[in-house]
C-alpha positions in Angstrom: -6.4 60.2 18.4 -5.3 63.4 20.1 -2.8 61.5 22.1 -1.3 59.9 19.1 -1.1 63.3 17.3 0.6 64.8 20.3 3.1 62.0 20.5 3.8 62.3 16.8 4.3 66.0 17.2 6.7 65.5 20.1 8.7 63.0 18.1 8.9 65.4 15.1 10.0 68.3 17.4 12.7 66.1 18.9 14.0 65.2 15.5 14.1 68.9 14.5 16.0 69.8 17.7 18.4 66.9 17.1 19.0 68.0 13.5 19.7 71.6 14.6 22.0 70.4 17.3 24.1 68.3 14.8 24.3 71.0 12.1 27.2 70.4 9.7 29.1 73.5 10.8 28.8 72.7 14.5 30.8 70.2 16.7 30.8 66.5 15.6 29.1 64.9 18.6 29.9 61.3 19.2 28.7 59.1 22.1 31.2 56.6 23.5 31.1 54.0 26.3 33.3 55.3 29.1 34.5 51.8 30.1 35.3 49.8 26.9 39.1 49.5 26.8 41.0 49.6 24.6 38.2 51.1 22.4 37.2 54.0 24.7 38.1 55.0 28.3 37.0 58.0 30.3 38.4 58.4 33.8 38.2 61.5 36.0 41.4 63.3 36.2 43.0 61.3 33.3 43.1 62.0 29.5 40.5 60.2 27.5 42.0 57.3 25.6 41.3 54.4 23.2 41.0 53.5 19.6 37.5 55.0 19.2 38.6 58.3 20.8 41.5 58.6 18.4 39.3 57.6 15.4 36.7 60.2 16.4 39.3 62.9 16.5 40.7 61.8 13.1 37.3 61.9 11.5 36.5 65.3 13.0 39.8 66.7 11.8 39.1 65.4 8.3 35.7 67.0 8.3 37.1 70.3 9.7 34.8 70.2 12.7 35.5 70.3 16.5 34.9 67.1 18.3 32.6 66.7 21.3 32.4 63.3 23.1 29.3 62.5 25.1 30.4 59.8 27.5 27.8 57.2 28.8 27.9 54.2 30.9 26.4 50.9 29.8 25.6 48.7 32.7 25.9 44.9 32.6 22.6 43.6 33.8 19.6 41.7 32.6 17.4 44.8 32.2 19.8 46.7 30.0 19.6 46.8 26.2 22.6 48.4 24.4 20.5 48.8 21.2 17.7 50.7 23.1 20.1 52.8 25.1 22.0 53.8 21.9 18.7 54.7 20.2 17.6 56.7 23.2 20.9 58.7 23.3 20.6 59.5 19.6 16.8 60.2 19.7 17.3 62.6 22.6 19.9 64.6 20.6 22.8 63.7 23.0 25.0 63.0 20.0 24.8 62.5 16.2 26.8 59.2 16.2 27.5 56.4 18.6 30.9 54.7 18.1 32.0 51.2 18.8 28.5 49.9 18.1 28.4 46.1 17.6 26.7 45.3 14.3 24.3 42.4 14.6 21.0 42.1 12.8 19.0 42.2 16.0 20.9 45.4 17.1 19.9 47.2 13.9 16.3 46.3 13.6 13.4 48.7 14.2 12.8 48.7 18.0 9.9 46.7 19.3 9.0 49.5 21.8 8.2 53.1 21.3 10.2 54.6 24.2 13.2 53.7 26.3 15.2 55.0 29.2 18.5 56.8 28.7 21.7 55.1 30.1 23.6 57.1 32.7 25.6 59.7 30.8 28.0 62.5 31.8 25.9 65.5 32.8 22.7 63.6 33.3 20.2 65.0 35.8 17.8 63.2 38.1 15.0 63.8 35.6 17.2 62.4 32.8 17.5 59.1 34.8 13.7 58.9 35.2 12.2 59.9 31.8 11.6 57.8 28.7 12.6 58.9 25.2 10.5 58.4 22.0 12.7 56.2 19.8 13.7 56.5 16.2 15.2 54.0 13.8 19.0 53.3 13.7 21.1 53.4 10.5 24.7 52.0 10.4 27.9 53.3 8.8 30.3 51.0 7.2 32.1 48.9 9.8 35.6 49.9 10.8 36.9 47.1 13.0 36.2 43.4 13.6 35.9 42.0 17.1 36.3 38.2 17.3 36.1 35.7 20.1 39.5 34.2 20.8 40.9 31.4 23.0 43.3 32.7 25.7 45.7 30.2 27.3 47.1 30.1 30.8 50.8 29.8 31.8 50.9 26.0 32.0 49.4 25.4 28.5 50.5 28.6 26.7 52.2 26.6 23.9 49.2 24.4 23.2 48.1 24.5 19.5 44.5 25.6 19.2 42.9 25.2 15.8 39.3 25.0 17.1 37.4 24.9 20.4 37.6 21.1 20.3 41.3 21.4 21.1 40.3 22.7 24.6 39.2 19.2 25.6 40.9 18.0 28.8 41.9 21.6 29.9 40.4 23.4 32.9 38.1 25.8 31.1 36.7 28.9 32.8 33.8 30.8 31.1 31.4 33.6 32.1 27.8 32.4 32.6 25.2 33.5 30.1 27.6 34.8 27.4 27.8 33.8 23.8 31.1 32.1 24.5 29.4 30.1 27.2 26.8 28.9 24.7 29.4 28.0 22.2 31.5 25.9 24.5 28.5 24.2 26.3 26.9 23.1 23.1 30.0 22.1 21.2 29.9 18.6 19.8 26.8 17.7 21.8 28.3 18.9 25.1 31.7 17.2 24.8 33.4 20.0 26.8 30.8 20.3 29.6 32.8 18.4 32.2 35.8 20.6 31.6 34.0 23.9 32.2 33.7 26.0 35.3 31.3 28.9 35.2 32.1 32.3 36.7 29.7 35.2 37.3 30.2 38.1 34.9 31.2 41.3 36.6 32.0 39.6 39.9 34.8 37.3 39.0 38.2 38.1 37.5 38.2 35.6 34.7 41.6 36.4 33.1 43.2 37.0 36.5 42.1 33.5 37.7 43.7 32.0 34.6 46.8 34.1 34.9 47.2 32.8 38.5 46.9 29.1 37.4 43.4 28.4 38.7 42.2 27.5 35.2 43.9 26.8 31.8 41.9 28.6 29.2 38.8 30.6 28.2 37.0 31.9 25.2 36.2 35.7 25.2 36.3 38.9 23.2 39.8 39.7 21.9 39.2 43.3 23.0 39.1 42.2 26.6 42.4 40.3 26.3 44.0 43.4 24.8 42.7 45.5 27.8 44.0 42.9 30.3 47.5 42.9 28.7 47.6 46.7 28.8 47.0 46.7 32.6 49.1 43.6 33.4 52.3 44.0 31.4 53.9 41.0 33.2 51.1 38.6 32.4 51.9 35.0 31.4 48.7 34.6 29.5 49.1 33.8 25.8 47.0 34.5 22.7 46.2 31.2 21.0 45.9 33.0 17.6 42.6 31.2 17.1 39.5 33.3 16.3 36.1 31.7 16.4 34.1 32.3 13.2 31.3 34.0 15.2 32.7 37.5 15.4 31.2 41.0 15.3 31.9 44.1 13.3 31.8 47.5 15.0 31.1 50.9 13.5 28.9 54.0 14.0 25.2 54.2 14.2 23.1 57.4 13.7 19.4 58.0 13.3 18.0 57.0 9.9 17.2 60.6 9.2 21.0 61.5 9.0 22.0 59.9 5.6 24.2 62.9 4.6 26.2 62.5 7.8 26.7 58.8 7.4 27.8 59.4 3.8 30.5 61.7 5.0 31.6 59.3 7.7 31.8 56.4 5.3 33.9 58.4 2.9 36.4 59.3 5.7 36.4 55.7 7.0 37.3 54.5 3.5 40.1 57.0 3.2 41.5 56.1 6.6 41.3 52.3 5.8 43.1 52.8 2.5 45.9 54.8 4.1 46.4 52.2 6.8 45.5 54.7 9.4 42.9 52.5 11.2 45.5 49.8 11.8 47.9 52.5 13.1 45.4 53.9 15.5 44.6 50.4 16.7 48.2 49.6 17.4 48.7 52.9 19.2 45.7 52.1 21.4 46.9 48.6 22.2 44.1 47.1 20.2 44.7 44.0 18.0 43.2 45.6 14.9 41.4 43.3 12.5 39.7 44.7 9.3 35.9 44.3 9.1 34.5 41.0 7.7 31.6 40.4 5.4 28.7 40.6 6.0 28.8 44.0 7.6 26.0 43.1 10.0 25.9 39.4 10.9 22.8 37.4 11.9 21.8 37.0 15.5 24.7 35.2 17.1 22.6 33.3 19.6 20.6 31.8 16.8 23.8 30.8 15.0 25.1 29.1 18.1 22.0 27.2 19.0 21.4 26.1 15.4 24.9 24.7 14.8 
């Protein structure tokens, strides 16, 4: 009993500290992934860039508050959980909001564990990397951008018409193992595309580079990644098919559930920026193919959707 009371007292204290840290007259603190181009990019010796950076600044300006970005690194491995890492950053008072957060039902549920480790973040100490943070409950803003999966075509087939993934039949398809796109293509029409698919290891293989060099003909991946590739490879011969798979994801802000006033302010500003066309302008300036949010705001678990189709 004493242990539970102590834990509860600690969680309450952390919430009080976080609330004081995020006072309305202080800086607007937003956590952003340091390597999520063209949404957010943080490189030593270079200006911060990306759609989410520009949007954060626009919101802070509207609210009349200085902006402070807390950069963090989200690693691609089996042990990482973006939802738990986001919750830990917010619960530890590192920021009041996390931007660019993918809205899925499983990413917005009450966490199934009581504590989680922090991701690596700018300014983290050795102790920060070891300790576990008592978690709160996440609450989402209105979404501000839609991230779909799209088919990207290589130089030899760049003019091919793609109205659905079935139109990839007969092409040399490359896909990253273990991704949603992998599950979509492997299960399509009872496995009709399996013999056309080559699997690459995420994080180790240059998927789009291999297609650009003619090793493969096509892939299915997040449109954001294609935008990022085009920005760093202006001479690329890859082509956007214009096809968007119906399983896409909205992105927006998340805060702790105890910050309703802040989320109300953010939603009001987002609505104003959307109505003025500013969101689309910021996307274009950042090299992002901007698509307005889709309904519902938070979709169901995409893995369940794929496996039940």
